[in-house]
PyMOL Python script that loads the backbone (N, CA, C, O; Angstrom):
from pymol import cmd

cmd.read_pdbstr("""\
ATOM      1  N   MET A   1     -14.561 -15.912  37.279  1.00  0.00           N
ATOM      2  CA  MET A   1     -13.151 -15.664  37.058  1.00  0.00           C
ATOM      3  C   MET A   1     -12.675 -16.329  35.771  1.00  0.00           C
ATOM      4  O   MET A   1     -11.889 -15.761  35.013  1.00  0.00           O
ATOM      5  N   ARG A   2     -13.166 -17.537  35.544  1.00  0.00           N
ATOM      6  CA  ARG A   2     -12.765 -18.271  34.356  1.00  0.00           C
ATOM      7  C   ARG A   2     -13.256 -17.574  33.086  1.00  0.00           C
ATOM      8  O   ARG A   2     -12.558 -17.565  32.072  1.00  0.00           O
ATOM      9  N   ASN A   3     -14.453 -16.992  33.140  1.00  0.00           N
ATOM     10  CA  ASN A   3     -14.994 -16.286  31.977  1.00  0.00           C
ATOM     11  C   ASN A   3     -14.145 -15.064  31.634  1.00  0.00           C
ATOM     12  O   ASN A   3     -13.949 -14.750  30.460  1.00  0.00           O
ATOM     13  N   LYS A   4     -13.646 -14.384  32.651  1.00  0.00           N
ATOM     14  CA  LYS A   4     -12.801 -13.214  32.408  1.00  0.00           C
ATOM     15  C   LYS A   4     -11.512 -13.613  31.707  1.00  0.00           C
ATOM     16  O   LYS A   4     -11.039 -12.894  30.827  1.00  0.00           O
ATOM     17  N   ILE A   5     -10.946 -14.732  32.081  1.00  0.00           N
ATOM     18  CA  ILE A   5      -9.716 -15.204  31.438  1.00  0.00           C
ATOM     19  C   ILE A   5      -9.989 -15.557  29.979  1.00  0.00           C
ATOM     20  O   ILE A   5      -9.189 -15.224  29.104  1.00  0.00           O
ATOM     21  N   TYR A   6     -11.111 -16.228  29.708  1.00  0.00           N
ATOM     22  CA  TYR A   6     -11.456 -16.566  28.317  1.00  0.00           C
ATOM     23  C   TYR A   6     -11.665 -15.307  27.483  1.00  0.00           C
ATOM     24  O   TYR A   6     -11.210 -15.233  26.342  1.00  0.00           O
ATOM     25  N   ILE A   7     -12.340 -14.334  28.041  1.00  0.00           N
ATOM     26  CA  ILE A   7     -12.573 -13.078  27.322  1.00  0.00           C
ATOM     27  C   ILE A   7     -11.252 -12.382  27.052  1.00  0.00           C
ATOM     28  O   ILE A   7     -11.043 -11.859  25.957  1.00  0.00           O
ATOM     29  N   LEU A   8     -10.358 -12.365  28.029  1.00  0.00           N
ATOM     30  CA  LEU A   8      -9.040 -11.749  27.852  1.00  0.00           C
ATOM     31  C   LEU A   8      -8.251 -12.449  26.748  1.00  0.00           C
ATOM     32  O   LEU A   8      -7.634 -11.790  25.912  1.00  0.00           O
ATOM     33  N   ILE A   9      -8.269 -13.775  26.744  1.00  0.00           N
ATOM     34  CA  ILE A   9      -7.554 -14.539  25.711  1.00  0.00           C
ATOM     35  C   ILE A   9      -8.134 -14.242  24.330  1.00  0.00           C
ATOM     36  O   ILE A   9      -7.379 -14.051  23.376  1.00  0.00           O
ATOM     37  N   ILE A  10      -9.429 -14.200  24.209  1.00  0.00           N
ATOM     38  CA  ILE A  10     -10.070 -13.903  22.922  1.00  0.00           C
ATOM     39  C   ILE A  10      -9.710 -12.498  22.452  1.00  0.00           C
ATOM     40  O   ILE A  10      -9.440 -12.294  21.268  1.00  0.00           O
ATOM     41  N   MET A  11      -9.703 -11.540  23.353  1.00  0.00           N
ATOM     42  CA  MET A  11      -9.348 -10.164  22.979  1.00  0.00           C
ATOM     43  C   MET A  11      -7.894 -10.074  22.534  1.00  0.00           C
ATOM     44  O   MET A  11      -7.588  -9.370  21.571  1.00  0.00           O
ATOM     45  N   LEU A  12      -6.996 -10.772  23.216  1.00  0.00           N
ATOM     46  CA  LEU A  12      -5.586 -10.760  22.820  1.00  0.00           C
ATOM     47  C   LEU A  12      -5.388 -11.382  21.446  1.00  0.00           C
ATOM     48  O   LEU A  12      -4.611 -10.875  20.637  1.00  0.00           O
ATOM     49  N   ILE A  13      -6.082 -12.471  21.184  1.00  0.00           N
ATOM     50  CA  ILE A  13      -5.986 -13.106  19.860  1.00  0.00           C
ATOM     51  C   ILE A  13      -6.524 -12.178  18.784  1.00  0.00           C
ATOM     52  O   ILE A  13      -5.934 -12.081  17.708  1.00  0.00           O
ATOM     53  N   ALA A  14      -7.625 -11.497  19.047  1.00  0.00           N
ATOM     54  CA  ALA A  14      -8.207 -10.576  18.067  1.00  0.00           C
ATOM     55  C   ALA A  14      -7.265  -9.408  17.783  1.00  0.00           C
ATOM     56  O   ALA A  14      -7.104  -9.010  16.630  1.00  0.00           O
ATOM     57  N   CYS A  15      -6.648  -8.862  18.818  1.00  0.00           N
ATOM     58  CA  CYS A  15      -5.712  -7.751  18.626  1.00  0.00           C
ATOM     59  C   CYS A  15      -4.466  -8.190  17.875  1.00  0.00           C
ATOM     60  O   CYS A  15      -3.954  -7.452  17.033  1.00  0.00           O
ATOM     61  N   THR A  16      -3.976  -9.381  18.174  1.00  0.00           N
ATOM     62  CA  THR A  16      -2.795  -9.904  17.487  1.00  0.00           C
ATOM     63  C   THR A  16      -3.086 -10.083  15.999  1.00  0.00           C
ATOM     64  O   THR A  16      -2.243  -9.769  15.158  1.00  0.00           O
ATOM     65  N   GLY A  17      -4.256 -10.578  15.679  1.00  0.00           N
ATOM     66  CA  GLY A  17      -4.640 -10.749  14.278  1.00  0.00           C
ATOM     67  C   GLY A  17      -4.693  -9.433  13.533  1.00  0.00           C
ATOM     68  O   GLY A  17      -4.332  -9.375  12.357  1.00  0.00           O
ATOM     69  N   GLN A  18      -5.134  -8.375  14.190  1.00  0.00           N
ATOM     70  CA  GLN A  18      -5.190  -7.061  13.567  1.00  0.00           C
ATOM     71  C   GLN A  18      -3.787  -6.529  13.280  1.00  0.00           C
ATOM     72  O   GLN A  18      -3.554  -5.948  12.220  1.00  0.00           O
ATOM     73  N   VAL A  19      -2.870  -6.715  14.192  1.00  0.00           N
ATOM     74  CA  VAL A  19      -1.507  -6.225  14.009  1.00  0.00           C
ATOM     75  C   VAL A  19      -0.803  -6.992  12.905  1.00  0.00           C
ATOM     76  O   VAL A  19      -0.109  -6.391  12.085  1.00  0.00           O
ATOM     77  N   ILE A  20      -0.967  -8.286  12.868  1.00  0.00           N
ATOM     78  CA  ILE A  20      -0.317  -9.107  11.845  1.00  0.00           C
ATOM     79  C   ILE A  20      -0.883  -8.789  10.463  1.00  0.00           C
ATOM     80  O   ILE A  20      -0.149  -8.838   9.476  1.00  0.00           O
ATOM     81  N   GLY A  21      -2.157  -8.468  10.375  1.00  0.00           N
ATOM     82  CA  GLY A  21      -2.808  -8.198   9.102  1.00  0.00           C
ATOM     83  C   GLY A  21      -2.452  -6.855   8.480  1.00  0.00           C
ATOM     84  O   GLY A  21      -2.959  -6.533   7.405  1.00  0.00           O
ATOM     85  N   GLN A  22      -1.600  -6.064   9.119  1.00  0.00           N
ATOM     86  CA  GLN A  22      -1.299  -4.738   8.606  1.00  0.00           C
ATOM     87  C   GLN A  22       0.116  -4.633   8.060  1.00  0.00           C
ATOM     88  O   GLN A  22       0.804  -3.643   8.311  1.00  0.00           O
ATOM     89  N   SER A  23       0.553  -5.630   7.326  1.00  0.00           N
ATOM     90  CA  SER A  23       1.866  -5.544   6.698  1.00  0.00           C
ATOM     91  C   SER A  23       1.743  -4.717   5.422  1.00  0.00           C
ATOM     92  O   SER A  23       0.921  -5.037   4.562  1.00  0.00           O
ATOM     93  N   PRO A  24       2.547  -3.656   5.281  1.00  0.00           N
ATOM     94  CA  PRO A  24       2.421  -2.771   4.128  1.00  0.00           C
ATOM     95  C   PRO A  24       2.926  -3.420   2.836  1.00  0.00           C
ATOM     96  O   PRO A  24       3.868  -4.213   2.849  1.00  0.00           O
ATOM     97  N   ALA A  25       2.290  -3.074   1.741  1.00  0.00           N
ATOM     98  CA  ALA A  25       2.724  -3.549   0.429  1.00  0.00           C
ATOM     99  C   ALA A  25       3.495  -2.421  -0.253  1.00  0.00           C
ATOM    100  O   ALA A  25       3.003  -1.297  -0.349  1.00  0.00           O
ATOM    101  N   VAL A  26       4.684  -2.719  -0.718  1.00  0.00           N
ATOM    102  CA  VAL A  26       5.518  -1.721  -1.373  1.00  0.00           C
ATOM    103  C   VAL A  26       5.133  -1.633  -2.843  1.00  0.00           C
ATOM    104  O   VAL A  26       5.057  -2.646  -3.537  1.00  0.00           O
ATOM    105  N   ALA A  27       4.892  -0.419  -3.308  1.00  0.00           N
ATOM    106  CA  ALA A  27       4.516  -0.208  -4.707  1.00  0.00           C
ATOM    107  C   ALA A  27       5.754  -0.304  -5.597  1.00  0.00           C
ATOM    108  O   ALA A  27       6.858   0.022  -5.162  1.00  0.00           O
ATOM    109  N   PRO A  28       5.575  -0.745  -6.832  1.00  0.00           N
ATOM    110  CA  PRO A  28       6.720  -0.789  -7.736  1.00  0.00           C
ATOM    111  C   PRO A  28       7.183   0.623  -8.099  1.00  0.00           C
ATOM    112  O   PRO A  28       6.418   1.582  -7.988  1.00  0.00           O
ATOM    113  N   ALA A  29       8.423   0.742  -8.526  1.00  0.00           N
ATOM    114  CA  ALA A  29       8.975   2.041  -8.906  1.00  0.00           C
ATOM    115  C   ALA A  29       8.193   2.628 -10.089  1.00  0.00           C
ATOM    116  O   ALA A  29       7.757   1.904 -10.984  1.00  0.00           O
ATOM    117  N   GLN A  30       8.030   3.931 -10.072  1.00  0.00           N
ATOM    118  CA  GLN A  30       7.299   4.616 -11.137  1.00  0.00           C
ATOM    119  C   GLN A  30       8.132   4.600 -12.416  1.00  0.00           C
ATOM    120  O   GLN A  30       9.293   5.007 -12.405  1.00  0.00           O
ATOM    121  N   LYS A  31       7.545   4.133 -13.514  1.00  0.00           N
ATOM    122  CA  LYS A  31       8.291   3.996 -14.763  1.00  0.00           C
ATOM    123  C   LYS A  31       8.013   5.117 -15.749  1.00  0.00           C
ATOM    124  O   LYS A  31       8.838   5.393 -16.620  1.00  0.00           O
ATOM    125  N   LYS A  32       6.854   5.772 -15.624  1.00  0.00           N
ATOM    126  CA  LYS A  32       6.553   6.862 -16.536  1.00  0.00           C
ATOM    127  C   LYS A  32       5.816   7.964 -15.792  1.00  0.00           C
ATOM    128  O   LYS A  32       5.333   7.765 -14.677  1.00  0.00           O
ATOM    129  N   GLN A  33       5.739   9.104 -16.411  1.00  0.00           N
ATOM    130  CA  GLN A  33       5.082  10.270 -15.824  1.00  0.00           C
ATOM    131  C   GLN A  33       3.588  10.026 -15.655  1.00  0.00           C
ATOM    132  O   GLN A  33       2.954   9.413 -16.514  1.00  0.00           O
ATOM    133  N   VAL A  34       3.023  10.510 -14.537  1.00  0.00           N
ATOM    134  CA  VAL A  34       1.601  10.382 -14.265  1.00  0.00           C
ATOM    135  C   VAL A  34       1.011  11.784 -14.163  1.00  0.00           C
ATOM    136  O   VAL A  34       1.562  12.651 -13.484  1.00  0.00           O
ATOM    137  N   MET A  35      -0.122  12.001 -14.850  1.00  0.00           N
ATOM    138  CA  MET A  35      -0.779  13.301 -14.835  1.00  0.00           C
ATOM    139  C   MET A  35      -2.226  13.125 -14.387  1.00  0.00           C
ATOM    140  O   MET A  35      -2.990  12.382 -15.002  1.00  0.00           O
ATOM    141  N   LEU A  36      -2.593  13.812 -13.315  1.00  0.00           N
ATOM    142  CA  LEU A  36      -3.969  13.818 -12.825  1.00  0.00           C
ATOM    143  C   LEU A  36      -4.570  15.159 -13.203  1.00  0.00           C
ATOM    144  O   LEU A  36      -4.029  16.203 -12.839  1.00  0.00           O
ATOM    145  N   THR A  37      -5.687  15.148 -13.933  1.00  0.00           N
ATOM    146  CA  THR A  37      -6.263  16.400 -14.421  1.00  0.00           C
ATOM    147  C   THR A  37      -7.719  16.551 -14.004  1.00  0.00           C
ATOM    148  O   THR A  37      -8.411  15.574 -13.720  1.00  0.00           O
ATOM    149  N   GLY A  38      -8.163  17.808 -13.977  1.00  0.00           N
ATOM    150  CA  GLY A  38      -9.569  18.118 -13.762  1.00  0.00           C
ATOM    151  C   GLY A  38     -10.028  18.089 -12.320  1.00  0.00           C
ATOM    152  O   GLY A  38     -11.231  18.117 -12.064  1.00  0.00           O
ATOM    153  N   GLY A  39      -9.113  18.033 -11.373  1.00  0.00           N
ATOM    154  CA  GLY A  39      -9.492  17.942  -9.965  1.00  0.00           C
ATOM    155  C   GLY A  39      -9.359  19.259  -9.232  1.00  0.00           C
ATOM    156  O   GLY A  39      -8.867  20.247  -9.776  1.00  0.00           O
ATOM    157  N   THR A  40      -9.804  19.254  -7.992  1.00  0.00           N
ATOM    158  CA  THR A  40      -9.627  20.403  -7.112  1.00  0.00           C
ATOM    159  C   THR A  40      -8.396  20.131  -6.268  1.00  0.00           C
ATOM    160  O   THR A  40      -8.331  19.116  -5.575  1.00  0.00           O
ATOM    161  N   ILE A  41      -7.414  21.029  -6.317  1.00  0.00           N
ATOM    162  CA  ILE A  41      -6.149  20.849  -5.612  1.00  0.00           C
ATOM    163  C   ILE A  41      -6.097  21.819  -4.439  1.00  0.00           C
ATOM    164  O   ILE A  41      -6.245  23.028  -4.620  1.00  0.00           O
ATOM    165  N   HIS A  42      -5.889  21.292  -3.246  1.00  0.00           N
ATOM    166  CA  HIS A  42      -5.682  22.095  -2.044  1.00  0.00           C
ATOM    167  C   HIS A  42      -4.183  22.062  -1.773  1.00  0.00           C
ATOM    168  O   HIS A  42      -3.638  21.011  -1.436  1.00  0.00           O
ATOM    169  N   THR A  43      -3.514  23.197  -1.918  1.00  0.00           N
ATOM    170  CA  THR A  43      -2.052  23.236  -1.900  1.00  0.00           C
ATOM    171  C   THR A  43      -1.425  23.102  -0.524  1.00  0.00           C
ATOM    172  O   THR A  43      -0.231  22.817  -0.428  1.00  0.00           O
ATOM    173  N   GLY A  44      -2.175  23.293   0.527  1.00  0.00           N
ATOM    174  CA  GLY A  44      -1.611  23.216   1.868  1.00  0.00           C
ATOM    175  C   GLY A  44      -1.260  24.581   2.423  1.00  0.00           C
ATOM    176  O   GLY A  44      -0.980  24.713   3.615  1.00  0.00           O
ATOM    177  N   THR A  45      -1.272  25.601   1.571  1.00  0.00           N
ATOM    178  CA  THR A  45      -1.014  26.969   2.021  1.00  0.00           C
ATOM    179  C   THR A  45      -2.304  27.777   2.056  1.00  0.00           C
ATOM    180  O   THR A  45      -2.281  28.991   2.255  1.00  0.00           O
ATOM    181  N   GLY A  46      -3.430  27.092   1.860  1.00  0.00           N
ATOM    182  CA  GLY A  46      -4.721  27.775   1.854  1.00  0.00           C
ATOM    183  C   GLY A  46      -5.245  28.062   0.462  1.00  0.00           C
ATOM    184  O   GLY A  46      -6.399  28.460   0.300  1.00  0.00           O
ATOM    185  N   ASP A  47      -4.398  27.861  -0.553  1.00  0.00           N
ATOM    186  CA  ASP A  47      -4.833  28.082  -1.932  1.00  0.00           C
ATOM    187  C   ASP A  47      -5.621  26.871  -2.423  1.00  0.00           C
ATOM    188  O   ASP A  47      -5.327  25.732  -2.062  1.00  0.00           O
ATOM    189  N   VAL A  48      -6.624  27.140  -3.249  1.00  0.00           N
ATOM    190  CA  VAL A  48      -7.421  26.084  -3.867  1.00  0.00           C
ATOM    191  C   VAL A  48      -7.396  26.316  -5.368  1.00  0.00           C
ATOM    192  O   VAL A  48      -7.708  27.410  -5.838  1.00  0.00           O
ATOM    193  N   ILE A  49      -7.024  25.285  -6.121  1.00  0.00           N
ATOM    194  CA  ILE A  49      -6.972  25.370  -7.583  1.00  0.00           C
ATOM    195  C   ILE A  49      -8.085  24.500  -8.134  1.00  0.00           C
ATOM    196  O   ILE A  49      -8.057  23.278  -7.989  1.00  0.00           O
ATOM    197  N   GLU A  50      -9.061  25.128  -8.764  1.00  0.00           N
ATOM    198  CA  GLU A  50     -10.155  24.400  -9.410  1.00  0.00           C
ATOM    199  C   GLU A  50      -9.698  23.964 -10.798  1.00  0.00           C
ATOM    200  O   GLU A  50      -8.902  24.657 -11.432  1.00  0.00           O
ATOM    201  N   ASN A  51     -10.196  22.816 -11.279  1.00  0.00           N
ATOM    202  CA  ASN A  51      -9.826  22.271 -12.593  1.00  0.00           C
ATOM    203  C   ASN A  51      -8.301  22.235 -12.728  1.00  0.00           C
ATOM    204  O   ASN A  51      -7.740  22.744 -13.698  1.00  0.00           O
ATOM    205  N   GLY A  52      -7.647  21.628 -11.746  1.00  0.00           N
ATOM    206  CA  GLY A  52      -6.192  21.625 -11.705  1.00  0.00           C
ATOM    207  C   GLY A  52      -5.567  20.389 -12.308  1.00  0.00           C
ATOM    208  O   GLY A  52      -6.241  19.403 -12.606  1.00  0.00           O
ATOM    209  N   THR A  53      -4.257  20.469 -12.482  1.00  0.00           N
ATOM    210  CA  THR A  53      -3.450  19.357 -12.982  1.00  0.00           C
ATOM    211  C   THR A  53      -2.288  19.141 -12.028  1.00  0.00           C
ATOM    212  O   THR A  53      -1.659  20.095 -11.571  1.00  0.00           O
ATOM    213  N   LEU A  54      -2.008  17.878 -11.732  1.00  0.00           N
ATOM    214  CA  LEU A  54      -0.911  17.500 -10.855  1.00  0.00           C
ATOM    215  C   LEU A  54      -0.088  16.458 -11.602  1.00  0.00           C
ATOM    216  O   LEU A  54      -0.631  15.450 -12.053  1.00  0.00           O
ATOM    217  N   ILE A  55       1.224  16.691 -11.738  1.00  0.00           N
ATOM    218  CA  ILE A  55       2.080  15.788 -12.496  1.00  0.00           C
ATOM    219  C   ILE A  55       3.146  15.198 -11.573  1.00  0.00           C
ATOM    220  O   ILE A  55       3.814  15.922 -10.833  1.00  0.00           O
ATOM    221  N   PHE A  56       3.297  13.856 -11.629  1.00  0.00           N
ATOM    222  CA  PHE A  56       4.316  13.129 -10.883  1.00  0.00           C
ATOM    223  C   PHE A  56       5.333  12.570 -11.869  1.00  0.00           C
ATOM    224  O   PHE A  56       4.969  12.102 -12.948  1.00  0.00           O
ATOM    225  N   SER A  57       6.603  12.619 -11.497  1.00  0.00           N
ATOM    226  CA  SER A  57       7.652  11.985 -12.286  1.00  0.00           C
ATOM    227  C   SER A  57       8.709  11.466 -11.321  1.00  0.00           C
ATOM    228  O   SER A  57       9.163  12.210 -10.451  1.00  0.00           O
ATOM    229  N   ASP A  58       9.103  10.228 -11.455  1.00  0.00           N
ATOM    230  CA  ASP A  58      10.071   9.576 -10.558  1.00  0.00           C
ATOM    231  C   ASP A  58       9.636   9.657  -9.097  1.00  0.00           C
ATOM    232  O   ASP A  58      10.472   9.811  -8.207  1.00  0.00           O
ATOM    233  N   GLY A  59       8.331   9.554  -8.850  1.00  0.00           N
ATOM    234  CA  GLY A  59       7.808   9.539  -7.492  1.00  0.00           C
ATOM    235  C   GLY A  59       7.723  10.895  -6.825  1.00  0.00           C
ATOM    236  O   GLY A  59       7.433  10.968  -5.631  1.00  0.00           O
ATOM    237  N   LYS A  60       7.969  11.975  -7.559  1.00  0.00           N
ATOM    238  CA  LYS A  60       7.929  13.321  -6.993  1.00  0.00           C
ATOM    239  C   LYS A  60       6.994  14.196  -7.805  1.00  0.00           C
ATOM    240  O   LYS A  60       6.841  14.005  -9.012  1.00  0.00           O
ATOM    241  N   ILE A  61       6.369  15.157  -7.140  1.00  0.00           N
ATOM    242  CA  ILE A  61       5.496  16.107  -7.837  1.00  0.00           C
ATOM    243  C   ILE A  61       6.381  17.058  -8.627  1.00  0.00           C
ATOM    244  O   ILE A  61       7.270  17.696  -8.064  1.00  0.00           O
ATOM    245  N   THR A  62       6.138  17.157  -9.942  1.00  0.00           N
ATOM    246  CA  THR A  62       6.952  18.029 -10.786  1.00  0.00           C
ATOM    247  C   THR A  62       6.197  19.255 -11.276  1.00  0.00           C
ATOM    248  O   THR A  62       6.825  20.239 -11.667  1.00  0.00           O
ATOM    249  N   ALA A  63       4.864  19.227 -11.265  1.00  0.00           N
ATOM    250  CA  ALA A  63       4.092  20.393 -11.707  1.00  0.00           C
ATOM    251  C   ALA A  63       2.715  20.386 -11.054  1.00  0.00           C
ATOM    252  O   ALA A  63       2.091  19.338 -10.885  1.00  0.00           O
ATOM    253  N   VAL A  64       2.257  21.588 -10.689  1.00  0.00           N
ATOM    254  CA  VAL A  64       0.927  21.782 -10.126  1.00  0.00           C
ATOM    255  C   VAL A  64       0.405  23.097 -10.678  1.00  0.00           C
ATOM    256  O   VAL A  64       1.127  24.093 -10.714  1.00  0.00           O
ATOM    257  N   GLY A  65      -0.844  23.100 -11.108  1.00  0.00           N
ATOM    258  CA  GLY A  65      -1.429  24.349 -11.587  1.00  0.00           C
ATOM    259  C   GLY A  65      -2.768  24.118 -12.248  1.00  0.00           C
ATOM    260  O   GLY A  65      -3.295  23.006 -12.258  1.00  0.00           O
ATOM    261  N   LYS A  66      -3.314  25.200 -12.804  1.00  0.00           N
ATOM    262  CA  LYS A  66      -4.564  25.081 -13.553  1.00  0.00           C
ATOM    263  C   LYS A  66      -4.300  24.286 -14.815  1.00  0.00           C
ATOM    264  O   LYS A  66      -3.224  24.381 -15.407  1.00  0.00           O
ATOM    265  N   SER A  67      -5.275  23.509 -15.220  1.00  0.00           N
ATOM    266  CA  SER A  67      -5.104  22.664 -16.407  1.00  0.00           C
ATOM    267  C   SER A  67      -4.765  23.495 -17.636  1.00  0.00           C
ATOM    268  O   SER A  67      -4.027  23.033 -18.506  1.00  0.00           O
ATOM    269  N   SER A  68      -5.285  24.699 -17.721  1.00  0.00           N
ATOM    270  CA  SER A  68      -5.011  25.550 -18.890  1.00  0.00           C
ATOM    271  C   SER A  68      -3.602  26.107 -18.869  1.00  0.00           C
ATOM    272  O   SER A  68      -3.102  26.525 -19.913  1.00  0.00           O
ATOM    273  N   ASP A  69      -2.933  26.130 -17.703  1.00  0.00           N
ATOM    274  CA  ASP A  69      -1.588  26.701 -17.595  1.00  0.00           C
ATOM    275  C   ASP A  69      -0.472  25.670 -17.739  1.00  0.00           C
ATOM    276  O   ASP A  69       0.680  26.048 -17.955  1.00  0.00           O
ATOM    277  N   ILE A  70      -0.778  24.391 -17.626  1.00  0.00           N
ATOM    278  CA  ILE A  70       0.239  23.332 -17.654  1.00  0.00           C
ATOM    279  C   ILE A  70       0.472  22.894 -19.097  1.00  0.00           C
ATOM    280  O   ILE A  70      -0.469  22.565 -19.819  1.00  0.00           O
ATOM    281  N   LYS A  71       1.741  22.894 -19.504  1.00  0.00           N
ATOM    282  CA  LYS A  71       2.089  22.395 -20.838  1.00  0.00           C
ATOM    283  C   LYS A  71       2.180  20.891 -20.789  1.00  0.00           C
ATOM    284  O   LYS A  71       2.837  20.342 -19.905  1.00  0.00           O
ATOM    285  N   GLN A  72       1.540  20.214 -21.713  1.00  0.00           N
ATOM    286  CA  GLN A  72       1.588  18.752 -21.783  1.00  0.00           C
ATOM    287  C   GLN A  72       2.664  18.352 -22.774  1.00  0.00           C
ATOM    288  O   GLN A  72       2.639  18.760 -23.935  1.00  0.00           O
ATOM    289  N   ASP A  73       3.631  17.531 -22.297  1.00  0.00           N
ATOM    290  CA  ASP A  73       4.741  17.084 -23.172  1.00  0.00           C
ATOM    291  C   ASP A  73       4.329  15.921 -24.013  1.00  0.00           C
ATOM    292  O   ASP A  73       5.127  15.416 -24.802  1.00  0.00           O
TER     293      ASP A  73
END
""", "prot")
cmd.dss("prot")
cmd.show_as("cartoon", "prot")
cmd.util.cbc("prot")
cmd.orient("prot")
């Protein structure tokens, strides 16, 4: 009986440590435009864009398409 209590206490401590260790880190605000190029983009509607470009600005997606179709500012 005593061993079961020790095992229970150890399991509770281990679970508590896992929960405490998962505090999220907030990313800083985006200061400039980010462009990811040359990847495979799965749009979520079943379309797949090979050699694609994805552009983020102010934390939002502003352009998606083939790298040859996207104008670079």
